[in-house]
C-alpha positions as CSV (number, residue, x, y, z in Angstrom):
1,M,-141.6,42.4,155.8
2,T,-144.2,41.7,158.4
3,T,-144.7,43.9,161.5
4,T,-146.5,42.3,164.4
5,T,-148.1,44.5,167.1
6,S,-149.2,43.1,170.3
7,A,-151.3,45.0,173.1
8,S,-149.3,45.4,176.4
9,H,-151.2,43.7,179.3
10,R,-149.1,45.1,181.9
11,L,-150.7,46.5,185.1
12,D,-150.1,50.2,185.2
13,V,-149.4,50.8,188.9
14,L,-149.3,54.6,188.4
15,N,-152.9,54.9,187.6
16,P,-154.8,57.2,189.8
17,L,-157.5,54.5,190.7
18,W,-154.9,52.0,191.8
19,A,-153.2,54.9,193.9
20,A,-156.6,55.9,195.5
21,L,-157.4,52.4,196.2
22,T,-154.1,52.0,198.0
23,G,-154.6,55.2,200.0
24,A,-158.1,54.0,200.9
25,A,-156.7,50.5,202.0
26,I,-153.9,52.3,204.2
27,Y,-156.6,54.4,205.8
28,G,-158.9,51.2,206.5
29,L,-155.9,49.3,207.9
30,A,-154.9,52.2,210.1
31,M,-158.1,53.1,211.5
32,T,-158.9,49.3,212.0
33,A,-155.3,48.9,213.8
34,G,-155.9,51.7,216.1
35,E,-159.4,50.3,217.2
36,V,-158.2,46.5,217.4
37,F,-154.9,47.3,219.5
38,N,-156.7,49.9,221.5
39,L,-154.2,52.7,220.5
40,N,-156.8,55.1,219.6
41,A,-156.5,58.2,222.0
42,D,-160.2,58.9,221.7
43,P,-161.6,58.0,225.1
44,D,-165.4,58.5,223.5
45,N,-164.8,55.9,220.9
46,G,-164.1,52.5,222.0
47,P,-163.6,49.4,220.0
48,Q,-167.6,49.3,219.2
49,T,-168.1,51.3,216.0
50,S,-171.4,51.2,214.8
51,M,-172.3,50.1,211.2
52,A,-173.8,53.8,210.5
53,E,-170.4,55.3,211.5
54,I,-168.4,53.0,209.1
55,A,-170.7,53.6,206.4
56,L,-170.2,57.1,206.8
57,Y,-166.6,56.9,206.8
58,V,-166.5,54.7,203.6
59,G,-168.7,57.3,201.9
60,I,-166.5,59.9,202.7
61,V,-163.6,58.1,201.4
62,V,-165.2,57.1,198.3
63,A,-165.9,60.9,197.7
64,A,-162.3,61.5,198.2
65,G,-161.5,58.6,195.6
66,V,-163.8,59.9,193.0
67,I,-162.3,63.3,193.0
68,A,-158.7,62.2,193.2
69,V,-159.3,59.8,190.4
70,W,-161.0,62.2,188.1
71,L,-158.5,65.0,188.6
72,G,-155.5,62.2,188.2
73,L,-157.0,60.9,185.0
74,R,-157.6,64.3,183.5
75,A,-154.0,65.2,184.3
76,R,-152.5,62.0,182.8
77,A,-154.2,62.6,179.5
78,G,-152.8,65.9,179.5
79,S,-149.1,67.4,179.2
80,P,-146.5,67.0,181.8
81,G,-147.2,70.6,182.9
82,R,-150.8,69.6,183.7
83,L,-149.5,66.5,185.4
84,A,-147.2,68.4,187.7
85,G,-149.9,71.1,188.5
86,T,-152.5,68.5,189.3
87,A,-149.9,66.6,191.6
88,L,-149.2,69.8,193.1
89,G,-152.8,70.8,193.9
90,L,-153.3,67.3,195.2
91,G,-150.4,67.6,197.4
92,I,-151.7,70.8,198.8
93,A,-154.9,69.4,199.3
94,A,-153.7,66.3,201.1
95,A,-151.7,68.6,203.5
96,A,-154.7,70.8,203.9
97,T,-156.9,68.1,204.8
98,Y,-154.6,66.5,207.5
99,A,-156.8,68.6,209.9
100,V,-159.5,66.3,209.1
101,F,-157.2,62.9,209.1
102,W,-160.3,60.9,210.2
103,S,-161.7,61.5,206.7
104,G,-159.1,59.7,204.9
105,W,-158.9,62.5,202.4
106,P,-155.1,63.1,203.1
107,L,-154.2,59.4,202.6
108,V,-156.2,59.3,199.3
109,F,-155.0,62.5,198.0
110,G,-151.6,61.8,199.1
111,A,-151.3,58.6,197.4
112,V,-152.7,60.0,194.1
113,T,-150.2,62.9,194.4
114,V,-147.2,60.4,194.7
115,A,-148.5,58.4,191.7
116,L,-149.0,61.4,189.6
117,A,-145.5,62.8,190.6
118,V,-143.9,59.5,189.9
119,E,-145.6,59.3,186.5
120,H,-144.4,62.9,185.9
121,R,-141.0,61.6,186.2
122,R,-141.3,58.6,183.9
123,R,-142.7,60.8,181.3
124,V,-140.0,63.7,181.5
125,G,-137.1,61.7,182.8
126,S,-136.7,63.6,185.9
127,F,-138.5,65.3,188.8
128,G,-139.0,69.1,188.4
129,P,-139.3,71.4,191.3
130,V,-143.0,71.5,191.2
131,T,-143.1,67.6,191.2
132,V,-140.7,67.3,194.0
133,I,-142.8,69.7,196.1
134,A,-145.8,67.8,195.4
135,L,-144.1,64.5,196.2
136,I,-143.0,65.8,199.6
137,L,-146.3,67.2,200.5
138,G,-148.3,64.2,199.2
139,A,-146.0,61.7,201.0
140,A,-145.7,63.5,204.3
141,A,-149.5,64.1,204.4
142,L,-150.0,60.3,203.6
143,V,-147.7,59.0,206.1
144,A,-148.7,61.4,209.2
145,A,-152.3,60.9,208.5
146,A,-151.7,57.1,208.5
147,I,-149.7,57.4,212.0
148,T,-152.6,59.8,213.3
149,C,-155.4,57.5,212.2
150,V,-153.5,54.6,214.2
151,L,-152.9,56.6,217.4
152,G,-156.1,58.7,217.1
């Protein structure tokens, strides 16, 4: 009897790296939309954003991405309990950083929270109470921060 094993070449969309990149992309699109369509309520900052300011925003979002991906990858390597706990921690961080929505942190943390909660469901078979709370916090912070980035 012969057994053939092949590697799976599927794209793992629940990877924290993809989630963080998605959160960063949503942040970039929301901030750009607010500037381009002049929806930003900040009267001091018109459509002319300097390159130094853009570089600062990119650096801040990259820092959030590095933290979220590092935590997310460590959680995925562990037990479902660690996965749920990390999702909850990132969900709380996403909600807490909503106060500084312009940093992009709530969007990146929120996107990684959602990915970790869904990965927990994939592994265990259902959402637990901790992952439901994490999912609600992360998704709410993600959506609220995106809307606030557009409207300023």
